[in-house]
C-alpha positions in Angstrom: -24.0 24.4 -24.7 -26.3 25.4 -21.9 -26.3 24.3 -18.2 -29.7 24.3 -16.4 -29.9 24.2 -12.7 -33.2 23.1 -11.2 -34.6 23.3 -7.7 -35.6 20.4 -5.5 -39.4 21.1 -5.9 -39.3 21.7 -9.7 -41.9 19.6 -11.6 -41.0 17.7 -14.8 -43.3 20.0 -16.8 -41.5 23.2 -15.7 -38.1 21.6 -16.4 -39.2 20.5 -19.9 -40.5 24.0 -20.7 -37.1 25.5 -19.7 -35.3 23.1 -22.0 -37.6 24.1 -25.0 -37.0 27.8 -24.5 -33.2 27.3 -24.9 -31.6 27.9 -28.2 -28.8 25.5 -27.4 -28.6 22.1 -29.0 -26.5 20.7 -26.1 -28.0 21.0 -22.6 -27.0 19.7 -19.2 -29.6 19.6 -16.5 -28.1 19.7 -12.9 -30.3 17.7 -10.6 -29.8 18.4 -6.8 -30.0 15.5 -4.3 -33.6 14.9 -3.2 -35.1 16.5 -6.4 -38.7 15.6 -7.0 -38.0 14.6 -10.7 -35.4 12.1 -9.5 -38.1 9.9 -7.8 -39.2 8.2 -11.0 -37.5 6.8 -14.0 -40.5 7.9 -16.1 -39.5 11.6 -15.5 -36.2 10.9 -17.1 -37.8 9.1 -20.1 -40.0 12.2 -20.5 -36.9 14.4 -20.6 -35.2 12.2 -23.1 -38.3 12.3 -25.4 -38.5 16.0 -25.0 -34.8 16.4 -26.0 -35.3 14.0 -29.0 -38.4 16.0 -30.2 -36.6 19.3 -30.1 -33.4 17.9 -31.7 -31.3 18.5 -28.6 -28.7 16.4 -26.8 -29.5 16.2 -23.1 -27.2 15.2 -20.2 -28.0 14.8 -16.5 -25.6 16.1 -13.9 -26.0 14.9 -10.3 -23.7 13.6 -7.5 -26.2 10.9 -6.6 -25.2 7.6 -8.1 -28.8 6.2 -7.8 -30.2 9.1 -9.7 -27.5 8.8 -12.4 -28.5 5.2 -12.7 -32.2 6.0 -13.3 -31.2 8.6 -15.9 -28.9 6.2 -17.6 -31.6 3.6 -17.8 -33.8 6.1 -19.5 -31.1 6.6 -22.2 -29.7 9.8 -21.0 -26.0 10.8 -20.7 -25.0 11.4 -17.1 -22.1 13.1 -15.2 -21.4 13.4 -11.5 -20.5 17.1 -11.8 -20.6 20.1 -14.1 -16.8 20.0 -14.4 -16.8 16.5 -15.6 -19.6 17.4 -18.1 -17.6 20.3 -19.5 -14.5 18.0 -19.7 -16.4 15.5 -21.6 -17.6 18.2 -24.0 -14.0 19.3 -24.6 -13.1 15.7 -25.3 -15.8 15.3 -27.8 -14.8 18.5 -29.6 -11.2 17.2 -29.9 -12.4 13.9 -31.2 -14.6 15.5 -33.8 -11.7 17.7 -34.9 -9.5 14.6 -35.3 -12.1 12.7 -37.1 -12.7 15.5 -39.6 -9.0 15.4 -40.5 -8.9 19.2 -40.3 -12.0 19.8 -42.5 -14.4 22.2 -40.9 -17.4 20.1 -41.5 -19.0 20.7 -38.0 -18.6 23.4 -35.4 -16.6 21.9 -32.3 -18.3 21.6 -29.0 -21.7 21.8 -30.4 -21.6 25.5 -31.3 -24.5 25.0 -33.8 -22.8 26.5 -36.9 -23.9 25.1 -40.2 -21.3 23.1 -42.1 -20.2 24.7 -45.4 -20.3 22.3 -48.3 -17.0 21.9 -49.9 -16.7 22.8 -53.6 -17.7 20.0 -55.8 -19.0 17.9 -52.9 -22.5 17.8 -54.3 -24.0 19.3 -51.1 -26.9 21.6 -51.7 -27.3 23.5 -48.5 -26.0 21.6 -45.5 -28.0 21.4 -42.3 -26.7 22.9 -39.0 -24.1 20.7 -37.4 -24.9 20.5 -33.7 -21.6 19.1 -32.6 -20.1 15.7 -32.4 -21.4 13.7 -29.5 -25.0 14.5 -29.2 -26.6 11.6 -27.4 -23.6 9.3 -27.8 -24.2 7.2 -24.8 -27.9 7.3 -25.3 -27.7 5.9 -28.8 -31.1 7.2 -29.8 -30.8 8.2 -33.5 -31.0 5.7 -36.4 -30.3 6.0 -40.0 -32.9 3.7 -41.7 -31.3 4.0 -45.1 -28.3 5.6 -46.7 -26.8 5.5 -50.1 -23.7 3.4 -49.9 -21.0 2.3 -52.3 -22.6 0.8 -55.3 -26.0 1.8 -54.3 -26.1 -0.5 -51.3 -28.0 0.9 -48.2 -26.4 1.0 -44.8 -29.0 0.9 -41.9 -28.2 1.1 -38.2 -27.2 3.3 -35.4 -26.5 6.9 -36.5 -22.9 6.8 -35.5 -23.9 7.2 -31.9 -22.9 10.8 -32.4 -26.3 12.4 -31.8 -30.1 12.0 -32.2 -30.4 11.8 -35.9 -33.8 11.6 -37.6 -34.4 9.1 -40.5 -32.9 10.4 -43.7 -32.3 9.1 -47.2 -28.7 9.2 -48.3 -27.4 10.1 -51.7 -28.0 7.9 -54.7 -24.6 7.6 -55.7 -21.8 5.6 -54.1 -20.8 7.0 -50.8 -21.2 6.8 -47.0 -23.7 8.8 -45.0 -22.1 10.2 -41.8 -24.4 11.7 -39.1 -22.4 14.4 -37.4 -25.0 15.9 -35.2 -28.7 16.4 -34.7 -30.5 15.9 -37.9 -32.6 18.9 -38.9 -34.5 19.6 -42.0 -32.3 20.7 -44.8 -31.2 19.9 -48.3 -30.2 16.5 -49.4 -26.8 16.1 -51.0 -26.6 16.1 -54.8 -27.5 12.8 -56.3 -30.0 11.9 -53.6 -33.8 12.4 -53.3 -34.5 15.9 -51.9 -36.9 14.7 -49.2 -35.7 17.4 -46.7 -34.6 14.9 -44.1 -30.9 14.9 -44.8 -29.8 16.7 -41.7 -26.2 17.6 -41.9 -25.2 14.6 -44.0 -22.5 14.9 -46.7 -22.0 12.5 -49.6 -18.4 11.3 -49.5 -16.6 9.9 -52.5 -19.8 10.5 -54.5 -20.1 9.2 -58.0 -23.5 10.6 -58.7 -24.5 13.4 -60.8 -23.0 16.0 -58.6 -19.5 14.5 -59.2 -16.9 14.0 -56.5 -17.9 14.7 -52.8 -15.9 16.5 -50.1 -12.5 18.1 -50.3 -10.1 16.4 -52.6 -7.5 16.0 -49.8 -9.8 13.9 -47.7 -11.6 11.9 -50.4 -10.2 8.5 -49.4 -9.7 9.2 -45.7 -13.3 10.0 -44.7 -14.9 6.5 -44.9 -12.2 5.0 -42.7 -12.3 7.9 -40.2 -16.0 7.8 -39.9 -16.0 4.0 -39.4 -13.4 4.2 -36.6 -15.4 6.9 -34.9 -18.5 4.8 -35.2 -16.8 1.8 -33.6 -15.3 3.7 -30.7 -18.6 5.5 -30.0 -20.4 2.1 -30.1 -18.0 0.6 -27.7 -18.2 3.5 -25.2 -22.0 3.4 -25.4 -21.9 -0.3 -24.7 -19.7 0.2 -21.6 -22.0 2.9 -20.3 -25.1 0.9 -20.9 -23.5 -2.2 -19.3 -22.4 -0.3 -16.3 -25.8 1.4 -15.7 -27.9 -1.6 -16.7 -26.1 -4.5 -15.1 -27.8 -5.7 -11.9 -26.3 -4.7 -8.6 -26.9 -5.4 -4.9 -26.2 -3.6 -1.6 -25.8 -5.7 1.6 -26.1 -3.6 4.7 -25.0 -5.2 8.0 -25.2 -3.8 11.4 -23.1 -6.3 13.4 -24.7 -7.8 16.5 -23.0 -6.9 19.8 -22.5 -9.2 22.8 -21.5 -8.2 26.3 -18.1 -9.4 27.4 -17.9 -9.8 31.1 -18.3 -8.6 33.7 -14.9 -10.0 34.5 -13.5 -9.8 38.0 -9.8 -9.6 38.6 -7.6 -8.8 41.7 -4.7 -6.6 40.8 -1.8 -6.5 43.3 0.0 -3.2 44.0 3.5 -4.1 45.1 6.1 -1.5 46.2 8.8 -4.0 45.1 7.4 -3.9 41.5 8.7 -1.3 39.1 6.5 -1.9 36.0 3.0 -3.2 35.1 2.8 -6.9 34.5 -0.5 -7.8 32.8 0.1 -11.5 32.9 0.8 -11.5 36.6 -1.8 -8.8 37.2 0.6 -6.7 39.2 1.2 -2.9 39.2 3.8 -0.9 41.0 3.0 0.4 44.5 4.3 3.6 45.9 5.8 3.9 49.4 4.8 7.1 51.1 6.8 8.2 54.2 4.6 9.5 57.1 6.6 11.3 59.9 4.7 11.9 63.1 5.5 13.6 66.5 3.7 14.0 69.9 4.6 15.8 73.1 3.1 16.6 76.5 3.8 17.8 80.1 3.5 15.3 83.0 3.3 15.7 86.7 6.0 14.3 88.9 4.6 12.1 91.7 7.7 11.0 93.6 8.8 12.5 97.0 12.2 12.9 98.5 12.2 13.2 102.3 15.1 14.7 104.3 14.8 14.2 108.2 17.0 14.9 111.3 16.6 13.2 114.6 15.9 15.0 117.8 18.5 14.6 120.6 18.8 15.4 124.3 19.7 13.7 127.5 17.9 11.6 130.1 18.8 10.9 133.8 18.4 7.4 135.3 17.5 7.3 139.0 18.2 4.0 140.9 16.5 3.1 144.1 18.4 -0.2 144.5 20.7 0.1 147.5 22.2 -3.3 146.8 24.1 -2.7 143.6 24.9 -0.3 140.8 23.0 -0.8 137.5 24.8 -0.5 134.1 22.4 0.2 131.1 23.9 -0.7 127.7 24.3 1.8 124.8 21.3 1.7 122.4 18.9 0.8 125.1 15.6 2.4 124.3 13.7 4.7 126.5 10.3 6.1 125.6 7.8 8.8 126.2 4.5 7.9 127.5 3.2 8.5 123.9 5.7 6.0 122.5 8.4 8.3 121.0 11.6 6.2 121.3 15.1 7.4 122.1 18.2 5.4 122.0 21.1 5.8 124.5 24.2 6.9 122.7 26.4 5.2 125.2 26.3 2.9 128.1 25.7 4.4 131.5 26.2 3.0 135.1 23.8 4.1 137.7 25.2 3.9 141.2 23.3 2.1 143.9 21.1 4.1 146.3 22.4 5.1 149.7 20.6 4.7 153.0 21.1 7.4 155.5 19.1 6.7 158.5 15.6 6.1 157.5 16.0 8.0 154.2 17.1 6.3 150.9 19.1 8.5 148.6 18.8 7.2 145.0 21.8 6.8 142.7 21.7 9.0 139.5 23.5 9.0 136.2 22.8 11.1 133.0 23.4 10.0 129.4 22.8 11.5 125.9 19.9 10.1 123.8 18.9 10.4 120.2 15.4 9.9 118.8 15.0 6.6 117.0 13.1 8.2 114.1 13.8 11.5 112.5 11.4 14.3 112.3 9.9 16.8 114.6 8.1 14.0 116.4 11.3 13.5 118.4 11.2 17.0 119.8 9.5 16.3 123.2 8.9 18.4 126.2 10.8 18.0 129.5 10.0 15.1 131.8 8.1 13.3 129.0 10.6 10.5 128.6 9.6 8.3 131.5 9.6 4.7 130.3 12.8 2.7 131.1 14.3 0.1 128.9 12.2 -3.1 128.8 14.9 -5.1 130.7 14.9 -2.8 133.7 12.7 -2.9 136.8 10.6 0.2 136.7 10.1 -0.1 140.5 13.8 0.3 141.2 14.8 2.4 138.2 13.2 5.6 136.9 14.2 7.8 133.8 13.5 11.5 133.2 14.5 14.1 130.6 15.0 17.2 132.6 15.1 19.2 129.4 13.2 19.1 126.1 14.8 17.2 123.3 15.4 19.1 120.1 16.8 19.1 116.5 14.2 16.8 115.0 13.3 18.0 111.5 11.7 16.7 108.2 11.9 18.2 104.6 9.9 16.6 101.7 10.8 17.4 97.9 8.8 16.3 94.7 10.9 14.3 92.3 10.5 12.4 88.9 10.3 8.6 89.4 10.9 5.8 87.0 7.1 5.1 87.3 6.5 8.6 86.2 8.6 8.3 83.0 7.2 4.9 82.2 3.6 6.1 82.4 4.4 9.2 80.2 6.1 7.0 77.6 3.2 4.7 77.3 0.7 7.6 77.0 2.8 9.2 74.2 3.3 6.0 72.3 -0.5 5.5 72.2 -1.0 9.0 70.9 1.8 8.5 68.3 0.1 5.5 66.9 -3.2 7.2 66.7 -1.7 10.2 65.0 0.1 8.0 62.5 -3.0 6.1 61.6 -4.8 9.4 60.9 -1.9 10.7 58.8 -1.6 7.4 56.9 -5.3 7.6 55.9 -5.1 11.3 54.8 -5.8 11.5 51.1 -3.8 14.7 50.8 -0.6 12.7 51.4 -1.2 10.5 48.4 0.8 11.4 45.2 -1.3 12.7 42.4 -3.3 10.0 40.7 -2.9 7.5 43.6 -4.8 6.2 46.6 -3.5 5.4 50.0 -4.1 1.9 51.5 -4.2 2.6 55.3 -4.0 -1.1 56.1 -0.5 -1.1 54.8 0.7 1.5 57.2 3.7 0.5 59.3 5.1 2.8 62.1 8.9 2.8 62.7 10.6 2.8 66.2 9.8 5.9 68.3 12.5 8.2 69.9 11.8 10.0 73.2 13.2 13.4 74.0 14.8 13.8 76.6 15.9 10.3 77.3 13.9 8.6 80.2 17.1 7.9 82.3 17.8 11.6 82.5 14.5 12.4 83.9 14.4 10.0 86.9 15.3 11.7 90.1 14.9 15.2 89.0 13.5 17.4 91.8 10.7 19.0 89.7 7.0 19.2 90.1 6.4 18.4 86.3 8.4 17.3 83.3 8.1 17.6 79.4 8.4 14.6 77.2 8.2 14.4 73.4 8.2 11.3 71.0 8.6 11.1 67.2 8.7 8.3 64.6 8.5 7.8 60.8 6.2 5.3 59.3 5.2 4.4 55.7 2.1 3.5 53.8 1.5 2.1 50.3 -0.4 3.9 47.6 -1.5 2.6 44.2 -2.9 3.9 41.0 -6.5 3.0 40.2 -5.9 3.9 36.6 -3.1 1.4 36.4 -5.3 -1.3 38.0 -8.1 -0.6 35.5 -5.6 -0.7 32.6 -4.5 -4.2 33.6 -8.2 -5.3 34.0 -9.0 -4.0 30.5 -5.9 -5.6 29.0 -6.9 -9.0 30.5 -10.5 -8.5 29.3 -9.3 -7.8 25.8 -7.3 -11.1 25.9 -10.6 -12.8 26.6 -12.2 -11.7 23.4 -13.1 -14.8 21.3 -11.7 -15.3 17.8 -13.6 -13.5 15.2 -14.8 -10.7 17.5 -13.5 -7.3 18.5 -14.4 -4.8 21.2 -16.7 -2.0 20.2 -14.8 1.2 20.5 -15.9 3.2 23.5 -17.7 0.4 25.3 -14.9 -1.0 27.4 -14.9 0.1 31.0 -13.4 -1.1 34.3 -14.0 -0.1 37.9 -11.5 -0.5 40.8 -12.9 -1.3 44.2 -11.5 -0.6 47.7 -8.0 -2.2 48.1 -7.3 -4.7 50.8 -3.9 -4.6 52.6 -1.6 -7.6 52.5 1.3 -6.6 54.7 2.9 -3.7 52.7 1.1 -4.7 49.5 -2.4 -4.0 48.3 -5.0 -6.2 46.5 -7.2 -4.1 44.3 -10.5 -5.8 43.2 -11.5 -4.8 39.6 -14.5 -5.4 37.5 -14.4 -4.8 33.7 -16.9 -5.2 30.9 -17.2 -4.4 27.2 -19.4 -4.8 24.2 -17.9 -7.0 21.4 -18.9 -7.4 17.8 -18.3 -9.8 15.1 -15.5 -9.0 12.6 -17.1 -8.9 9.1 -15.2 -10.5 6.2 -16.5 -8.8 3.1 -15.2 -11.5 0.8 -17.0 -14.1 3.0 -20.2 -12.0 2.8 -20.0 -11.9 -1.0 -19.5 -15.7 -1.1 -22.6 -16.2 1.1 -25.0 -14.0 -0.9 -23.8 -14.4 -4.5 -26.6 -15.8 -6.6 -29.1 -16.2 -3.8 -32.5 -14.6 -3.5 -32.6 -11.5 -1.2 -34.4 -13.5 1.5 -32.0 -16.4 1.3 -29.0 -14.1 1.3 -30.3 -12.3 4.4 -30.9 -15.7 6.1 -27.3 -16.8 5.3 -26.0 -13.6 6.9 -28.3 -13.7 9.9 -25.6 -14.8 12.2 -23.8 -11.5 11.6 -26.4 -9.3 13.0 -29.2 -7.1 11.5 -28.9 -7.6 7.7 -30.6 -5.8 4.8 -30.2 -7.1 1.2 -31.2 -4.7 -1.6 -31.1 -5.7 -5.3 -31.4 -3.5 -8.4 -33.3 -3.6 -10.6 -36.0 -4.5 -8.0 -37.4 -7.2 -10.1 -34.2 -9.2 -10.1 -34.9 -12.5 -8.4 -31.3 -13.1 -7.1 -28.2 -11.2 -6.1 -25.8 -10.6 -8.9 -22.8 -13.0 -9.2 -20.5 -10.2 -10.1 -18.5 -9.3 -7.0 -17.8 -5.8 -8.4 -21.6 -5.1 -8.4 -22.1 -6.3 -4.8 -21.6 -3.4 -2.3 -21.0 -4.4 1.3 -21.9 -1.6 3.9 -20.9 -2.2 7.4 -22.8 0.1 9.8 -21.1 1.0 13.1 -22.2 -1.1 16.0 -23.4 0.8 19.1 -22.9 0.1 22.8 -25.5 -2.0 24.5 -26.0 -5.7 23.9 -28.3 -6.5 21.0 -28.3 -10.1 21.9 -26.2 -13.1 21.0 -24.7 -13.0 17.5 -27.0 -15.0 15.3 -30.2 -12.9 15.6 -31.8 -12.8 12.2 -31.7 -10.1 9.6 -34.3 -9.0 7.1 -34.2 -9.0 3.3 -35.4 -5.7 1.8 -35.4 -5.7 -2.0 -34.9 -2.1 -3.2 -37.2 -0.3 -5.6 -34.4 2.1 -6.5 -30.9 1.7 -7.6 -28.4 1.2 -4.9 
């Protein structure tokens, strides 16, 4: 047994030459994928003819099912691997040993050792036995004639155990058994010595040579050989049926269709704790945002402290007829209008007349400036205006000394207006700072996005309290204000997952989404109080789900063109039949192979676009 490995570029002539140079009767040729000789069935027929001409049994070993089919159609034995070929050889050797019943008529596994004739068997020089099996599946050899029981000839297949050449069996009763490749040799005793006997042995012979074979197996051999022949014929028929029955390959690339775009508004609600696809809601996250502002403000209030000037004035009466009483609180003034009030009532005596001279009556009284401040400090003799009710012709008033003690002190203090203005300023700044903080992406938890429109600022607290500031005698004061607000954040990934789940629910019956084509985008969220509405858009490519049983029902028994037309609604279709001359697809489901090619993203149109029928010139 020899194993020949050929290259992809080897020609049929070089392969045949290598086989002829081998001494082995059993040869396995290993054909690699893509080999040049595997492109035509004729090459394998040439190899089969070469093997038959050189009395060799040839097997083709290749992993390519199409190549094995070509070789089988040419009558060659095939195997998918060298290991399986060797296993088959071992099986054949064991079968030969069992059939021989222990008699060493042939060398197991095709060793090529000539069988020794048994004493008294009537064999005159046996031909080399090449091993049981030969071209079993090929079934090439025939035995045109053989001496049988009572001189009857048996013609037919040479036991399907090898490529036997035509021989003539013994003349006496017996059964001719082909155990290998027939080679020129001696005919058994009792038969014509035509040199074509191969390794045949006359069993149970009654001819001139006497009894044939070993005595112990005289009656067993005919039945054993018959059983081997039947088994070999059944195996050959199965192989031929498998390799020769018509087959078909239906290739479908399903048509894809765009699903969407589908718009969906997903609500992020802080009160929700889990995703609800049906309600299109996802949990929102409340993010606390503390803020604080402070500043120094000027005090604008004034606190005035004044003292009133005081002094005394003297009234001078020129009225000789009566005394004049001036009430307390009466007002006397300076020529500039500075007013003084009498602290007490005063009576001015009447004037006296002595001779031709009038002596005025006089009275002095204490006065206090009506208004405080240094304006009441007036020089002597500046108070000269009598009370309005008095007659300035008969009554005069003078301050013989300056008035004094009039003072004024002004102090800056914090007023209520100052505190109110500072509070409004800080509140405005606090709101602005909170708005900035609520929009700061850095504050969002990982994987979430803030929605500034949901931000809500809590009540503010001032420090110190406004009431404690009012009235303080300071030129400026400090005021700070703080508050804590909250803003809602949401997960765009969660929003997209809801959109994709809703999109998947929209897939029509009989379709499925092509893996890797579904996508969703989340837009800018819109605030609804403390919640957020997230607009999403999703899209995907979907494809028809192919039912292989339905496909077989649609193509069985149809021409390739009609079969492709029947499947055109499924996408791009190719129907290949083998042999290529077959007019219709086989009706045997086991011989119809369905190949579903993966759909790719990108719409190829609405399902229903036609396919093409492509009858194959090679086996599927």
